[in-house]
SEFI-58346 format. One record per residue (C-alpha): residue in three letters; z, y, x. Coordinates in steps of 0.02 Angstrom, whole numbers, plus 50000, padded with zeros to 5 digits. Each point is the difference from the previous one (the first is absolute). Example, Ala and Ser with C-alpha at 12.3 -4.5 7.8 and 13.67 -1.06 7.14 Angstrom:
<rs>
   res       w       v       u
   ALA   50390   49775   50615
   SER   49967   50172   50069
</rs>
This chain:
<rs>
   res       w       v       u
   MET   46663   56750   48519
   SER   50019   50086   50167
   SER   50130   50137   50019
   SER   49997   50145   50119
   LYS   50153   50045   50098
   VAL   50085   50163   49952
   VAL   50024   50104   50158
   PRO   50150   50117   49992
   ASP   49976   50185   50029
   PRO   50075   50043   50170
   ASP   50077   50158   49927
   LEU   50093   49899   49868
   SER   50049   49845   50099
   PRO   50182   49987   50050
   THR   50049   49985   50183
   THR   50107   49846   49973
   ASN   49938   49822   49995
   ASN   49958   49950   49822
   THR   50046   49818   50026
   SER   50180   50049   50029
   HIS   50012   50046   49818
   HIS   49929   49832   49944
   PRO   50080   49850   50085
   GLY   49906   49883   49885
   LYS   49829   50066   50050
   THR   49886   49892   50106
   THR   49833   50033   50082
   GLY   49905   49902   49869
   GLY   50114   50047   49858
   LYS   50015   49902   49838
   LYS   49881   49994   49854
   ASP   50140   50009   49871
   GLY   50102   50156   50023
   ARG   50120   49940   49863
   LYS   50076   49876   50124
   GLY   50072   50140   50105
   ALA   49871   50039   50135
   ILE   49920   50170   50019
   GLY   49822   49940   50014
   ALA   49861   49993   50128
   VAL   49975   50121   50144
   ASP   49865   50092   49906
   GLN   50140   50077   49896
   ASP   50077   50088   50150
   GLY   49920   50166   49961
   VAL   50056   50001   49818
   TYR   50175   49952   50049
   ALA   50007   50128   50139
   LEU   49952   50136   49879
   LEU   50128   49947   49870
   ALA   50138   49975   50128
   PHE   49967   50173   50070
   LYS   50009   50078   49828
   PHE   50162   49913   49951
   ARG   50083   50046   50164
   LYS   49962   50182   49968
   THR   50107   50002   49841
   LYS   50184   49963   49980
   GLY   49996   49937   49822
   SER   49954   49822   49954
   GLY   49923   50037   49831
   ALA   50030   49928   49828
   ARG   49947   49825   50049
   ASN   50179   49967   50059
   VAL   50151   49998   49886
   GLY   50069   50175   49994
   GLY   49865   50059   50120
   GLN   50103   49939   50148
   GLU   49933   49929   50162
   PRO   50009   49809   50014
   ARG   50144   49940   50106
   ASN   49906   49857   50082
   LYS   49843   50092   50051
   THR   49934   49861   50111
   HIS   50003   49874   49859
   TYR   49932   50130   49877
   ASN   49850   50039   50110
   GLN   49947   49818   50008
   TYR   49932   50007   49822
   GLU   49832   50065   49946
   ALA   49927   49989   49825
   ILE   49831   49918   49985
   SER   49857   50063   49893
   TYR   49967   49909   49837
   ILE   49815   50042   50002
   LYS   49898   49840   49998
   PRO   49957   49955   50181
   ASP   49819   49982   50054
   THR   50017   49818   50054
   LEU   49876   49858   50001
   GLU   50089   49916   49855
   VAL   49993   50154   49890
   GLU   49819   50031   50049
   ARG   49951   49822   49956
   ALA   50086   50014   49831
   ALA   49910   50165   49964
   LEU   49829   49927   50041
   ALA   50030   49850   49888
   GLU   50057   50108   49854
   THR   49899   49992   49838
   PRO   50031   50085   49832
   LYS   50053   49834   49926
   LYS   50123   49965   50140
   GLU   50069   50176   49991
   CYS   50028   49983   49813
   ARG   50085   49832   50025
   ARG   50110   50068   50139
   THR   50051   50150   49894
   ALA   50047   49885   49856
   ALA   50103   49894   50120
   LEU   50088   50157   50061
   TRP   50049   50048   49822
   ILE   50067   49824   49976
   ARG   50105   50013   50158
   TYR   50078   50163   49940
   ALA   50035   49924   49829
   VAL   50083   49849   50082
   THR   50106   50118   50105
   GLY   50061   50090   49844
   LEU   50040   49837   49911
   VAL   50093   49920   50145
   VAL   50102   50154   50040
   SER   50046   50029   49818
   ILE   50059   49822   49971
   VAL   50102   49985   50159
   ILE   50082   50172   49988
   TYR   50037   49984   49814
   PHE   50097   49838   50024
   ALA   50085   50068   50157
   LEU   50066   50148   49901
   LYS   50045   49884   49858
   ILE   50106   49893   50115
   CYS   50084   50153   50075
   LYS   50039   50064   49826
   LEU   50078   49834   49946
   ILE   50109   49991   50156
   GLU   50055   50180   49978
   TYR   50040   49973   49815
   ALA   50104   49845   50038
   ARG   50102   50093   50132
   VAL   50026   50152   49889
   LYS   50053   49894   49852
   GLU   50126   49897   50097
   THR   50073   50154   50084
   MET   50013   50087   49832
   THR   50094   49851   49928
   ARG   50129   50010   50138
   LEU   50017   50189   49984
   ASP   50020   49985   49811
   ASN   50153   49895   50036
   ASP   50065   50141   50112
   ASP   49973   49890   50153
   VAL   49934   50126   50125
   VAL   50043   49890   50150
   GLY   49908   49852   49924
   GLY   49852   50111   49961
   TRP   49998   50065   50178
   LEU   50011   49825   50075
   PHE   49857   49936   49892
   TRP   49886   50150   50025
   VAL   50027   50018   50187
   GLY   50003   49812   50030
   THR   49833   49969   49916
   SER   49925   50154   50085
   VAL   50055   49938   50171
   GLY   49928   49826   49971
   MET   49832   50067   49941
   ASN   49982   50128   50139
   VAL   50046   49874   50135
   VAL   49852   49895   49943
   ALA   49887   50153   49997
   CYS   50057   50052   50175
   PHE   49973   49823   50066
   LEU   49819   50006   49940
   VAL   49976   50169   50085
   LEU   50068   49931   50163
   LEU   49875   49859   49981
   GLN   49855   50116   49957
   PRO   50043   50178   50058
   ALA   49851   50078   49909
   ALA   50085   49952   49835
   ALA   50132   50135   50028
   SER   50015   50158   49898
   SER   49851   50058   49895
   GLY   49850   49961   50110
   ILE   49910   50157   49941
   PRO   49995   50083   50173
   GLY   49918   49844   50072
   LEU   49878   49994   49856
   ILE   49952   50182   50026
   ALA   49976   49966   50185
   PHE   49886   49852   49962
   LEU   49898   50099   49874
   ASN   49975   50137   50128
   GLY   49936   49886   50136
   VAL   50154   49938   50094
   GLU   50063   49823   49976
   PRO   50191   50009   50009
   VAL   50094   49872   50102
   GLY   50106   49882   49898
   GLY   50132   49989   50136
   LYS   50086   49858   50089
   SER   50107   49886   49892
   SER   50184   50003   50047
   LEU   50015   49817   49948
   THR   49843   49920   50072
   GLY   49957   50123   50138
   LYS   49817   50000   49945
   GLN   49890   50148   49962
   THR   49962   50024   49815
   SER   49860   50084   49903
   PHE   50011   50138   49871
   VAL   49865   49919   49892
   SER   50041   49816   50017
   LEU   50038   49881   49857
   LYS   50171   49966   50077
   THR   50041   50184   49992
   MET   49945   50007   49818
   GLY   50105   49848   49955
   ALA   50154   50067   50088
   LYS   49980   50169   49918
   PHE   49978   49923   49827
   VAL   50156   49890   50007
   GLY   50099   50136   50088
   MET   49956   50124   49863
   LEU   50064   49880   49867
   CYS   50166   50000   50091
   SER   50020   50181   50054
   ILE   49937   50099   49849
   PRO   50126   49931   49871
   SER   50142   50009   50127
   GLY   50057   50173   49946
   LEU   49958   50096   50159
   CYS   49925   50174   49986
   ILE   49822   49936   50017
   GLY   49849   49971   49890
   PRO   49865   49867   49985
   GLU   49847   50111   50019
   GLY   49983   49995   50190
   PRO   50006   49810   50014
   ILE   49886   49987   49848
   ILE   49870   50110   50085
   HIS   50007   49897   50161
   ILE   49994   49833   49908
   SER   49860   50059   49886
   ALA   49898   50063   50146
   LEU   50015   49831   50086
   LEU   49957   49912   49838
   GLY   49841   50103   49990
   TYR   49965   49967   50184
   TRP   50018   49811   49986
   SER   49926   49983   49826
   THR   49835   50075   50053
   HIS   50006   49895   50159
   PHE   50014   49843   49893
   VAL   49864   50055   49878
   HIS   49888   50045   50147
   TRP   50027   49827   50075
   LEU   49961   49922   49831
   GLU   49838   50099   49988
   GLN   49946   49938   50170
   GLN   50036   49820   49950
   ILE   49893   50017   49843
   LEU   49866   50125   50051
   GLY   49992   49974   50187
   LYS   50070   50090   50150
   ARG   49857   50126   50004
   PHE   50038   50060   49824
   ASP   50128   50126   50060
   HIS   50116   50034   50145
   GLU   50171   50081   50010
   THR   50014   50167   50087
   GLU   50144   50110   50055
   ASP   49963   50130   49868
   GLU   50001   49866   49865
   LYS   50171   49938   50056
   ARG   50065   50177   49993
   ASP   49927   50031   49827
   PHE   50079   49846   49922
   LEU   50166   50035   50084
   ALA   49999   50173   49920
   THR   49944   49933   49832
   GLY   50138   49870   50000
   ALA   50130   50136   50029
   ALA   49928   50101   49856
   CYS   50009   49848   49884
   GLY   50182   49976   50049
   ILE   50043   50179   49949
   THR   49904   49973   49838
   THR   50099   49843   49956
   ALA   50169   50073   50049
   PHE   49979   50163   49902
   ARG   49869   49946   49871
   ALA   49893   50146   50058
   PRO   49824   49961   50066
   LEU   49961   50182   50039
   ALA   50161   50019   50101
   GLY   49955   49846   50102
   THR   49828   50068   50041
   LEU   50066   50172   50044
   PHE   50136   49927   50112
   VAL   49870   49921   50114
   VAL   49892   50157   50001
   GLU   50144   50121   50029
   GLU   50120   49903   50109
   ALA   49920   49851   50084
   GLY   49825   50011   50070
   SER   49900   50133   50089
   PHE   49836   49903   49980
   PHE   49960   49990   49814
   SER   49825   49992   49927
   THR   49947   50038   49823
   SER   49944   49821   49970
   HIS   50169   49934   50059
   LEU   50085   50120   49879
   GLU   49902   49921   49857
   PHE   50040   49824   50058
   THR   50185   50042   50020
   PHE   50014   50078   49827
   PHE   49912   49849   49925
   ALA   50122   49882   50087
   CYS   50146   50106   49939
   LEU   49936   49989   49822
   VAL   49987   49811   50015
   SER   50177   49996   50070
   TYR   50065   50111   49861
   TRP   49927   49898   49859
   MET   50059   49838   50078
   GLN   50175   50073   50013
   TRP   49984   50061   49820
   MET   49959   49826   49937
   LEU   50141   49921   50101
   GLY   50121   50132   49937
   LEU   49948   49971   49820
   ALA   50019   49812   50020
   PHE   50169   50000   50086
   ASP   50083   50166   49952
   GLY   49919   50049   49836
   ASP   49957   50182   49963
   THR   50127   50064   50127
   GLY   49896   49925   50141
   THR   49839   50090   49956
   GLY   50047   50184   50000
   ALA   50028   50123   50141
   LYS   50145   49958   50113
   PHE   50078   50172   49984
   GLN   49972   50073   49826
   LEU   50049   50172   49940
   THR   50025   50053   49820
   THR   49878   50137   49949
   GLY   49980   50111   49848
   TYR   50024   50173   49927
   TYR   50187   50006   50032
   CYS   49976   49942   50180
   ASP   49893   50152   50041
   VAL   50125   50140   50031
   GLU   49917   50077   50153
   ASN   49995   50185   50038
   PRO   49956   50105   50154
   LEU   50181   50001   50059
   ASN   49995   49812   50018
   MET   49848   50016   50113
   ILE   50109   50100   50120
   ALA   50124   49856   49997
   TYR   49862   49877   50045
   ILE   49949   50106   50150
   ILE   50180   50004   50061
   MET   50011   49812   49976
   ALA   49840   49974   50097
   VAL   50070   50094   50149
   LEU   50170   49914   49993
   GLY   49921   49829   49975
   GLY   49887   50026   50150
   VAL   50147   50051   50109
   LEU   50102   49852   49939
   GLY   49855   49881   50032
   ALA   49974   50069   50176
   ALA   50185   49978   50037
   PHE   49989   49820   49940
   ASN   49853   49969   50115
   GLN   50091   50071   50150
   ILE   50149   49887   49972
   VAL   49890   49847   49979
   GLU   49898   50042   50155
   HIS   50149   50027   50114
   LEU   50082   49840   49938
   ALA   49837   49907   50031
   HIS   50003   50055   50182
   LEU   50181   49947   50016
   ARG   49959   49831   49925
   ALA   49856   49976   50120
   GLU   50111   50041   50149
   TYR   50163   49914   49957
   ILE   49975   49873   49859
   ASN   49823   49932   49994
   THR   50015   49924   50173
   HIS   50128   49871   49941
   GLY   49981   49886   49850
   THR   50189   49989   49976
   ARG   50016   50188   49988
   ARG   49864   50005   49868
   LEU   50095   49874   49895
   LEU   50166   50092   50022
   GLU   49917   50163   49944
   VAL   49935   49918   49842
   LEU   50173   49927   49964
   PHE   50082   50170   50025
   LEU   49878   50089   49885
   THR   50017   49865   49868
   MET   50190   50007   49995
   LEU   50004   50190   50004
   THR   49873   50019   49860
   GLY   50080   49862   49896
   SER   50170   50084   50014
   VAL   49928   50167   49944
   VAL   49909   49919   49853
   ILE   50157   49916   49934
   LEU   50134   50128   50044
   LEU   49916   50170   49976
   PRO   49989   49983   49809
   MET   50190   50001   49999
   SER   49987   50188   50031
   SER   49915   50025   49830
   VAL   50088   49996   49832
   CYS   49958   49891   49851
   ARG   49897   50110   49885
   PRO   49986   49964   49813
   ALA   49823   49957   49944
   THR   50003   50115   49849
   ARG   49865   50098   49911
   ASP   50029   50157   50102
   VAL   49920   49913   50151
   VAL   49836   50011   49902
   LEU   50027   50162   49905
   LYS   50089   50119   50119
   ASP   49884   50131   50077
   SER   49852   49895   49941
   ALA   49852   50058   49899
   GLY   49961   49821   49951
   CYS   49882   49936   50136
   LEU   50038   49823   49944
   SER   49905   49841   49969
   GLN   49997   49921   49828
   GLU   50124   49870   50060
   ASP   50125   50133   50052
   PHE   49977   50102   49840
   ALA   50039   49845   49899
   GLN   50174   49998   50076
   VAL   50048   50166   49920
   SER   49888   50017   49848
   TYR   49918   49899   49862
   GLY   49845   50102   50027
   GLU   49917   50168   49977
   VAL   49950   50053   49824
   HIS   49891   50148   49952
   TYR   50113   50126   49912
   PRO   49889   50040   49848
   TYR   49977   49815   49963
   LEU   50187   49962   50013
   ASN   50044   50151   49895
   LYS   49874   49950   49867
   ILE   50081   49828   49984
   ILE   50174   50074   49986
   VAL   49951   50134   49874
   ASN   49918   49870   49888
   SER   50153   49887   50006
   THR   50148   50010   49882
   VAL   50166   49932   50055
   THR   50085   49914   49853
   ALA   50126   49865   49976
   ASP   49860   49882   49952
   LEU   49908   50039   50162
   THR   50158   49970   50099
   SER   50024   49834   49914
   SER   49820   49947   50030
   VAL   50013   50048   50184
   SER   50157   49896   50019
   SER   49922   49848   49915
   ALA   49841   50015   50103
   SER   50104   50010   50156
   SER   50096   49843   49959
   SER   49845   49902   49950
   GLY   49877   50057   50132
   GLY   50112   50014   50151
   SER   50106   50142   50062
   ARG   49921   50172   49980
   ARG   50003   50109   50154
   MET   50098   50161   49986
   LEU   49901   50154   50043
   LEU   50142   50115   50050
   THR   50152   49993   50110
   GLU   50169   49972   49920
   ALA   50069   50167   50048
   THR   50046   50174   49948
   ALA   50005   50152   50109
   SER   50077   50171   50008
   SER   49904   50146   49928
   SER   50044   50108   50150
   ALA   49903   49889   50120
   ALA   49853   50000   49882
   ALA   50003   50187   49983
   SER   50004   50031   50187
   SER   49857   49880   50032
   SER   49901   50073   49857
   SER   50020   50176   50070
   ALA   49945   49947   50173
   ALA   49853   49904   49931
   SER   49942   50145   49894
   SER   50003   50118   50148
   SER   49892   49880   50102
   GLY   49869   49976   49867
   ALA   50045   49818   49973
   GLY   50045   49920   49835
   SER   50166   50027   49915
   ALA   50136   49891   49927
   SER   50116   50107   49895
   SER   50164   49950   49922
   SER   50029   49984   49816
   GLY   50124   50086   49890
   SER   50112   49846   49995
   GLY   50055   50033   50180
   SER   49907   49851   50071
   PHE   49824   49977   50067
   TYR   49974   49863   49871
   ASN   50052   50008   49817
   TYR   50044   49817   49989
   PRO   50081   49866   50108
   VAL   49857   49964   50116
   GLY   49943   49819   50008
   SER   50066   49953   49830
   HIS   49885   49875   49916
   ALA   50018   50092   49835
   ASN   49952   50169   50067
   ILE   49852   49971   50115
   LEU   49879   50103   49896
   ASP   50129   50137   49972
   ASN   50032   50011   50186
   LEU   49814   50008   50040
   ARG   49976   50132   49866
   HIS   50130   50108   50083
   ILE   49924   49969   50173
   THR   49827   50053   49945
   SER   50074   50155   49917
   HIS   50089   50062   50155
   ALA   49914   49923   50153
   ARG   49820   50036   50042
   VAL   49900   50058   50150
   SER   49959   50184   50016
   GLU   49878   50075   49877
   ASP   49859   50020   50125
   LYS   49989   49810   50012
   HIS   50006   49963   49812
   LYS   49813   49968   49988
   SER   49987   49900   50161
   ARG   50024   49817   50039
   TYR   50167   50044   50081
   ASP   50079   50037   49830
   THR   50097   49837   50002
   ILE   50175   49928   49982
   PHE   50073   49859   50104
   LEU   50100   49879   49894
   ASP   50167   49967   50083
   ASN   50046   49816   50023
   ALA   50175   50020   50072
   ALA   50078   49916   49848
   ASP   49913   49838   50046
   GLN   49969   50022   50185
   GLY   50168   50077   50041
   PRO   50029   50125   50139
   TYR   49939   49888   50140
   ILE   49827   49976   50072
   HIS   49918   49888   50128
   VAL   49963   50079   50169
   HIS   49851   49933   50097
   TYR   50050   49893   50150
   GLU   50184   50031   49964
   HIS   50131   49920   50111
   THR   50181   49990   49945
   TYR   50069   49960   50174
   THR   50187   49970   49969
   CYS   50004   50100   49836
   GLY   49985   49845   49891
   LYS   49847   49928   49915
   LYS   50060   50044   49824
   SER   50072   50170   50042
   HIS   49842   50097   49949
   THR   50005   50087   50169
   PHE   49892   50002   50156
   ASN   50016   50045   50184
   ASP   49856   50112   50053
   MET   50027   49964   50185
   ALA   49988   49812   49972
   MET   49839   50029   49902
   LEU   49920   50069   50158
   TRP   50067   49871   50122
   LEU   50022   49836   49907
   ASN   49838   49987   49901
   GLY   49875   49988   50143
   GLY   49895   50136   50077
   VAL   49861   50006   49870
   LYS   50121   50016   49854
   GLY   50095   50133   50097
   VAL   49839   50100   50011
   LYS   49975   49981   49812
   VAL   50178   50062   49966
   LEU   49966   50158   50100
   MET   49832   50027   49912
   GLN   50073   49977   49825
   ARG   49951   50146   49887
   GLY   50094   50050   49844
   PHE   50170   49957   50077
   PRO   50044   50159   50098
   HIS   50180   49949   50036
   LEU   49969   49815   50029
   VAL   50053   50017   50183
   SER   50132   50128   50045
   VAL   49983   50131   50137
   GLY   50141   49923   50102
   THR   49919   49829   49994
   LEU   49832   50070   50054
   TRP   50078   50088   50150
   LYS   50091   49844   50060
   PHE   49851   49888   49971
   LEU   49879   50117   50089
   ILE   50108   50015   50156
   ALA   50044   49815   50010
   TYR   49825   49935   49965
   PHE   49917   50125   50118
   PHE   50113   49943   50141
   LEU   49981   49813   49966
   ALA   49811   50007   49975
   SER   49975   50098   50162
   ILE   50099   49878   50107
   THR   49924   49847   49914
   ALA   49818   50052   50021
   GLY   49923   49904   50144
   THR   50130   49862   50005
   HIS   49952   49820   50037
   ILE   49957   49936   49827
   PRO   49846   50023   49888
   ALA   50033   50167   49916
   GLY   49908   50147   49924
   LEU   50043   50182   49969
   VAL   49914   50051   49838
   VAL   50144   49956   49883
   PRO   50130   50082   50115
   LEU   49892   50157   50007
   LEU   49988   50001   49810
   LEU   50188   49979   49980
   ILE   50043   50137   50124
   GLY   49870   50118   49928
   GLY   50049   49957   49822
   ALA   50185   50032   50032
   PHE   49959   50164   50086
   GLY   49883   50053   49858
   ARG   50118   49953   49859
   LEU   50145   50088   50087
   PHE   49894   50157   50020
   GLY   49949   49985   49817
   MET   50182   49995   49943
   TYR   50040   50161   50092
   TRP   49838   50081   49938
   MET   50044   49951   49822
   GLU   50169   50088   50016
   PHE   49911   50151   50073
   LYS   49880   50006   49852
   LYS   50148   49988   49880
   SER   50077   50156   50077
   LEU   49837   50094   49969
   CYS   49985   49948   49818
   GLU   50104   50109   49884
   ASN   49973   49886   49850
   TYR   50059   49840   50083
   VAL   50143   49910   49913
   SER   50089   49841   50045
   LEU   49974   49838   49907
   ASP   50185   50007   49960
   SER   49959   50142   49880
   SER   49929   49870   49881
   PRO   50079   50003   49827
   LEU   50060   49822   50028
   SER   50055   50020   50180
   GLY   50183   49987   49957
   PHE   49984   49836   49907
   THR   50050   49842   50091
   MET   49927   49833   49945
   ASP   50087   49898   50133
   PRO   50173   49945   49936
   SER   50069   50023   50175
   GLY   49944   50181   49996
   GLY   49887   49984   50150
   ALA   49826   50022   49929
   GLN   49918   50140   49902
   ALA   49862   49987   49872
   TYR   49874   50141   50016
   ASP   49906   50061   49848
   MET   49816   49950   50008
   TYR   49953   50120   49860
   TRP   50063   50153   50092
   TRP   49926   49936   50163
   GLY   49829   49971   49920
   VAL   49979   50166   49909
   THR   50096   50116   50115
   TYR   50063   49939   50168
   ARG   49841   49923   50070
   TRP   49905   50160   49961
   ILE   50131   50101   50093
   ILE   49975   49888   50151
   ARG   49812   50020   49987
   ASP   50010   50189   49977
   CYS   50111   50011   50155
   LYS   49872   49894   50095
   LEU   50136   49890   50073
   PRO   49923   49879   50124
   ASP   50022   49812   49995
   PRO   50082   49933   50160
   GLY   49890   49846   49985
   THR   49846   50108   50024
   PHE   50078   50081   50152
   ALA   50038   49826   50069
   VAL   49813   49962   50002
   ILE   49963   50165   50087
   GLY   50136   49960   50127
   MET   49923   49831   50036
   ALA   49830   50079   50031
   SER   50071   50135   50114
   PHE   50105   49879   50104
   MET   49858   49874   50018
   GLY   49884   50141   50050
   GLY   50123   50059   50133
   SER   50041   49827   50066
   GLY   49844   49896   49975
   ARG   49870   50140   49999
   ILE   49941   49927   49835
   SER   49919   50133   49892
   VAL   49878   49908   49886
   MET   50057   49820   49975
</rs>
């Protein structure tokens, strides 16, 4: 196809020589603009027009990080994106003339097969890569925990930092061998998908130029990721996963295409630039799908973040490949991890008692959106300026790159091991679940504090129709001895009538249920938990503790059966870490839970709903400041590393911290709010050492939780999720995924 030369308008042409802006330009130009040349001379007019326009404005636009002008303008101007429209070449024309309906159908079927193969390959490789990372991380955490349990902080530091240094040295060596394996690889991927092939860089070890899409780069990135991700640095696996997955898609389709030519002939199909781009994008989407078990998120990531050229047909192919990848990951997870490997990676408890929203909370979300955006922009500015400093002072020497990695590893390892010393050992008692909580709990968590929820009319009917006699007591005792120990339904406690009266008054004023005291001066008539008086105790409970009258005919007219007599005052906290508190001390260190469990589990701790006071305000402040600083200086270092998990941790800590303050603010607005310590059994201590309290489940179920719901107290776990979204939106410009 002949092309006509574009003649520049004399009124718009600049007075300077155009070639001075393009050292790489030659008279004949280059056919592939992705290799760095500007193109043929017939592009002079277009370039002159664009150059004139850009010189007339001072800003550089949003295409640059922060909208700033590129520092190396000469190098920047050597790149020009090519068009992905199919070229009108002889080869394409010949293929179009030879096309028949049968061949087109066969080619379309082969295309679907190639996308399916891409999904399968990416899913298998990434699943086992994450599995290996998880095993390495678990082994390091377990060994470090063993040393800390023995109060050996120095030994724990030596092991944690020593293994981190060894792993990151290997990862850095691979990056020096293949420079394109550094960091996340997402910027290079975006460049490739938008028409510019990024340069892999010159190896510091071999002195040879490398490629961003080569098999060597993929291998170095894969092994380097297995070393760097479990090392404990403030990084995540998502960036390397996206790069590796994209290259897997790129080379998988290349292999399948070669296989098709061997079987069906070379004229069956031919690879094009747009096809390479499509499979690179699809591979990245499948990687996101496997990592997060979310096929829609993988598809949206490519549409929103990666490519500017995206057709409707490619969207269908990509979503199909993501579905194949998801189901392959689902089967692998079921086979190797059981049911835990098939669900969503980050799950939130939902239900009636989780929904405590009101218009005032919407104002809080708007404030969080603004603050999260500002915080994300500040993070970007720090990362960008450090990237320029690295390029100028560190990237030019391989030794300096290694020394930087060693410095970051030792600094982060010291913070991980030593910072939890600033937090106290907190008892893992029932108040962690019940305090300021309306009961947004999973069945597993409810089982720690209650035998279950029973409909009040049904329980009352059983008690009314039962007669407590000496014969019944005898039969209960014999049945217990013959059929195994019978679980006690109530706590072995008594309580003061004054506490019951005050809580009852507060509950009545709020419209919640009541739990009044009896004439005997105690909330219960009989020694609670006595085997001989179970029915008598329950009879008294049902007579004096019930939800408010407006709920009597609803499904919420229930009673939670207290299991403290069997369970005791202690509970199990998800992802708990005892640090130096002692494994059998029934305590946990909330700071160690965030640092010494791995990044993904740290995110889950922050997202935990139903445990408002799981992480203290002081811990959240210290973690937010320390992690923000470490993540910002680690981003862009010379190992395979991603930023999604760090962004989630920073945003989650910010959101949960905001939620704690907002919860206290909502308490001050609610006149009917009472403390959990107002429970009729709050003064009773089940721990012989006097260190743990047993909170009354009956009063919590019929009164306290309804006070919390009436006051519309927010759950900090919900605010953690909002904080993650706001910070990721401000830092990564991610609004849909």
